N, C-alpha and C positions, 0 to 999 in steps of 0.2 A: 504493500500501499502506499503511495506515495505520502511525503511529509509535508505538512500544509506549510504555503511558505508564511514565511514573518516579513515586516517591513524592514528596509534599512535604512530609514530615517526617521527620526520622531515626528509621529502623525502629528498635524499642525490644528489644533484646535483649538478650544477656550482653554485650557490649560498652557498651551505655550505663549510664550510672552509678545511682546507686539514687534514688530520691526521697529520703532521708535526706541524701545528696552534694547533689543540686540544693538540699535547702532548706535548706543548712546555709551554700552560697553566696549563697543569697538574704539569709540572713538575715545575714550578716558585710558583706557590700556596704549595705545598707540602716543598718547601722550605722556604718560605717563613713564613712559619705559623709552620709547623714542623718541621724542620729543617733536612730535607731529602734533600739529594743530589740530582739533577736532572743527569739521566745518559746522558751522550754527548758521540758523537761518538768519538770525539777527545779533551781530557782534554787540554784548555789554562788557561794560567794564565800571567796575565795581571803585568810585576812587575814596567813596566813605560811608561806614555803616558801623554806629556807636556800637550797636549791639545784635549779637544774632550773626546769619548771615544771610545772602539775598537767598530766596527760593523761589522754584521755578512751578506756577500752578498751586501752589499750597502760601498758605502763609509762614511769618517766621519760627512761628511754633509749630509748624510742619501738621497745619490742621487745615480743612478745606478750606476756599477763599470765600468768605463771608461779609457782607459789608450791611449794617441793619439786618432786613429779612432777604436780603437780596443774595443769592449761591453763586459762583462762577468755575464755568472749567477752568478758564485762561485769567493769567494776569502774573503778576513780581508782588512775591511777598518782602515785605520791609520792614526798617525799624528807623527812626528819627533818633542823630537825624543821619540823613544817608543821602548819595547825590552817586549818579549812575548816569555813564555817559553812554550814550547807546549810539550805533552807528545809524545812519537811514539810509535803507537799499534804492534802490534807481527807481524812479517812478513814482515815489510815491509822492502825494499829494499835501499829505494831512495825516497828523495823530489824532489817537483817541481813545479814551480810558474813561473809567469810575471809578472815583478817588476814594479812599474815605478809614476810617480808625477799624481794622478787623475785629469780627465781632466772634468771640472765640470762648473757653474756658475761664480766660485771666481776665480781659476786660469785660468781658459780660454783657456786651452791650452797651455798658456805660462809663466807662473809662478811659483815659487816655484824649490826648488836644494834641492836633497840629495844623501844621501848612505846608501845601503843595506849592512848588513852582514845577515852571518849564522855561526853558532858555534857551534860543535858535540865535546862534552867530554871536550867543556872547552876549544877548540881548533878553532881556525877562520878555515872556511872552504871553504867560499866565502866571496867576497867585490866586489861590482859594481864600475865603475867609478861615477863619481857626475851624475844624471840622473836630467833634467829639467824639465818643464810644457812640452816645446816645443819636447821633446821624446818620441818616443812609447815606449813600451813594451821591457823587456831584458828579456828573456825566461833564468831560471834558473833551473840545475839541479845538484844535488849533491849526492853521493853515500851514503847510511848508513852501517857503520861497522856492524856485526851481532852482538845483543846483548844492541846496540844501543838503548836506553830509553828516552831519551830528546835530544831535540834540543832546539835553540834560536834563534829568528830573532828577526834581530835589525834595526830602520833606526835613521838614525843619521842627523843634519843637515849640510852645510856646512858654512863657514864665511859669506855668507851673512844674516844669522840668520833661524830664523823658519819658517818667511811671508810664509805662500802661502804651507806648507810642508807635504802637504793632501799625504800620500801614499796607496800605493796599492800593497799587496798581493794577484793579480787576479792568479787564479783558484792555489792556493793553496791546493797539495793535495800529499798525502803518493804513492806510489808505489808497491804493495804489488805482494810479492815473484809466488802469484797463478795468479799474470795476472789482479787485481782488483786494484780499487784504490778507497783512502780512501779523501772525502774531509774534509779540516779543519773546513769549516762551515756545513758541513752535522750534521742534526738533530737539528740545533738550527734557530730561526727564529729572525731576527732582528727586534721585533717589538720595542713598546715606553715604557716596561716595565721596570722599574731598577733593578740592582742588587736586587736579593731576600734578603729583611731584612721583617721583620714585619710591614706591609701598612696599619699600624694606629699611632696613638702618643697620650699622654696627660699629664699634667705636677701633677706631686705629690710633698707634701710636698715643693711645692720650683721648684723640680728639674725634667727635659724634661723626658722622658721614655729612650730617646735614651741615656741616661746615666749610666740607669740602671736594664732595663729588660732583658740583655742578661743574667745579674748575677744571677737575681731570680732564683729559682729553675722550673724544668719546665716538663709535663707530658703529653705524648700524646697517645692519640686513634684513628687508621686510620680504616676506615671501606665504603666496598662499596657495590654496586647494579649494575644493569644492566643500571644505567643512571648516577650513579654519584659516585663521591671519596669525602670520608667525613673525616676533621682532626678536631677533639676535644682536644685543646689544651690550658692547665692552665699555666699562670705562677703565683706564690705566693712568695710576700713579707715576706722571714721570720722574718723578725724585727713588721711588725705590723699586719700579716694576709690576707692583702688587695689579693684577687684572681682575676683576670685579665684571663677571659676565653672566647676563641675565636671558635667558632662553623663557620667553614666553609667548602663548596660543591664546586666541580670543576666538570665540565659535561662533559662526554662521547664522544659527539657529537657535541659540540660547544667548542669554545676558551672563556671561561665565568667561572668566578668564584664569588660565594655569599659567603657572612660572615656578622657577630652579634659578637658583643663583650656585654660578661656581668661583672660589676666589684660588688664584691661579699667582704664581712666584716667576715671572717670568726675569726678574733681576739677579746680580750674583751675587747676592749676599744674603744674608737671612734678612726676613721682614720686619717690622716692628711687630709690637704686640696686636694681635685680631683680638675682641672677643666682645660679648654680648652682642651675637649677631642673630637677629629680627629678620627670619624671611619675608614675614608679614610684619609690617608698621603701617598704621593706618590712624588718623584722626576722625573717625564718621562724624554727620552732620547728624547727631543726634541735641543740637543746639537747645532744647526746649528745657529749661532744669524741672519742674515739675511731672513731667512726665516721664513715667518708667521705662527704662529696658528692659525688655525680656529675653533671659537668653534660654535657648533649648534645647535641650542634650541629651545623651543618654549614658546611664549609668557604665563604667566599665566592667569587666569582665571578674569578678569573683568568687566565682564555682559556686555560684549560690541562686536562690530564686528570685534576684534583682537584677544579675546579670543581662546587659543591654535594654531595660528597661525604661522608658520616655518621664524625660522630670523638668520642670522649668525653676528657673531662679529670675528673680526680679532686682534689679539695680540702680538705685537713685543716687542723682548727683550724690556727689561726693562719695560714694561707696567704690569699691571694687573687686574684684570676684578672679580665682586664680584658679585655671587646670592644669594637672600633671598628674599622668600615670604613677605607678609606684613599680621598683623591680627591672626598671629600664625596658616593659614589652609596650608597644604604642597605645593597648586598651586593655590593661591593667587594674582592676581593683576601683581606682578612683575617677578616673575619666575616659573620655572615648573622641579618638580625633575628627568626628567632627562635629558641629553645634551651628544653632542657628541664632543671628541677631533678631530680635523681632523691636521695632518702634514706628508707632503710629500707622501702622497696616501697611508697614515694608519693611524691607531686610537685610540681610548679607548672610548667606550662609557660606560654610568655609570649613576646610576640609584640611588637615595638616597631613603629609603625606611621608611619615618616616617609621623605620622599622625598631625605635630604638625611646628613647629618654626624650620628650620632649614637654614644654610649657606654655601656656598660654596665659595672659595676664590683661584683663577687663578693665578700666578705668574711667571713672565718670569727674569732670571737674564740677567746678562751683557751677559756671553754665550749661551744664547737662552735656560737654560734647565726651565722646567716648573715643576712648586709647586702646585700639587692638594691638596687642603685640606678641606675636607665635614664634617661635622656634626650637632650635635645640636649647633642653634646658640650663645647661651650662657651656661657652666657650670661650675659654681662654689658652692662645694658641700663637704660636709663630708659623710660619712657612720656610723651608732648606729652600735653596735655589730648584727650578724646576717641580718644586711639590702642586698637590691640587688637592682642594676640599671644594666639597658641595652641602648646599643646606636641605632642609627637607623641602617636599615639593607644595605649592599652595595653589590651593584652587577655591574658590569666590564666586559667588552667582548671587546678582541682585534679584530682589522680587517687588512687586507691589500687592497688596491686594487679598486673596486668599491663603491665610497659611496654608490651608491644603494642598492649593495649587502648586504653592511652589514648593511642598517634598513632596509632593507629585513630580512637578517637571525636574525636579534633581533627582531622581530617581531615573528620571529619561536619560538625562546628560549622561549618567552615569551607566546605563544600559546600553546606549548606542556609542560612546565614544569612549567607553573604559572597559566595560567588562570583555573577557577573552571569549574569542566566537571560533567555533570551527565549523566549517564549511557555511559560512554567517551565519550560524547561528551559536546562542549563547554556550559556551561549554559547559558542559554534564559534570558538577564539581563531584570530587569523591564523597561515598558515605560510608565513614570508616566510623569503627569501635575502635577505641583508644582506652583501652585498661588499664592506664598507668600503672600500677605496681598491686591493686588490687587481687591479682590471683597470688600473689607472695604470702596475700594475709590467711591464704585460705586451702592452700593446694601447696603440699611440699614439694612437690613434683615439679613446681611450676618453672624456677631455673633450668629447667633440663630440655635437650633437644625434644623428648616425646611430651614434655607440657607444652614447650613453644608450639608442635604442629596437632597437639589440642585444642589450645587456644583458638590460633585459625581456623579449624573445622568449624567452631562453635559460631565463631564469628561468622564463618560463609552459611551455616544452618540457620542464622538469623535475619539473611537476609543484606549484609551488609555488605559492599564491593569492596574496602579494604580494610587491612587488621594493622590499627596505627600502634605501634611499640613505643612508648615515653619512655621519661627516665624509670631507671630504676636497672 
């Protein structure tokens, strides 16, 4: 009988991410590793934002955009004092938006007071009255002279200070001469990933890599096939010859990126000390201090009834959490190397690929920003000329919406891109009986040829495909 065929690529249904999410991850990866600027519909430069960070399609507290009783699918969420430089697309005849204080759990439709303004060509063309949390949206439209290349959007505090001044440029868009509209958040995803910078860190000769890596010469090679885009990026210290190579690949059907680092001494003398190597080191955009971050994870294996069972941990601002297995085995007792960070109906799924001892630290600061760092638990070493080491492999996937859909998307990512296959089908794993040393407690002849043949025969009679002789 013919075996039923199985799909070779993940089905494109509601579980899978949108094309915008996938493109956002590809753009983030290209910028973070290779320095390739991600194309965006409308470039925006944040000249100033005193609190939180600029958000797209959400408020600066990561909540859906809302002014008064009006809800918006598009727009910018900022916080006074704020100044945004916006590039004007060709053919734009006007800029339009609805402005006001965002209505969320913090402002409660009452708190906050700001003034909005717009500058074109260095001249102010719009200035709002003071808008308060109790006000509804104020429609704004300004005409743009032919040849206008940029405008400035400002939000300023009033004499009562910056408290609760969470401000929205809702439905912010350019009206194009051909009748189309270009939203300022078009082509952008408001996920947890920070501004793209190399998502790893280490200390070299007593100095953190953030102080010097940008100054090292960098080479970039990018290739792609039907499934992934690959970046191979090398930074080389001109003084000592230490080469740091990142091999990163981002997927074309899922907003996920996989990377691993290699450290090689290409010089003629021993390197300075390399330490505190974090294969992933990110500051996630969870900058809403009152909202908890939820860490979804699995128990490690302690040969008990709780092994691999799921549980969750809530992390508030100013709190930290540590994951690390025990005994040098990657999923032993205290931790499992897959975990999911959820914040306001979005998140980041992470896997740490390492067959030994690893550790992850998740810490939130006063503003709620989360630092995620993971790698080998302890690194403090030097490299002789020609020597090389590698880090754990990291896999990270962004998601939005349903937690269940995110987990199913993650399973598909592993099934279609990582699971070993035979003849195009997932490889059948062995079904093994692992007897450890139990026989030795009950059978005097266990540690003999006859005893072992009996054990193997019993394994076969029970229907197992393999007999696993462990320690003993």
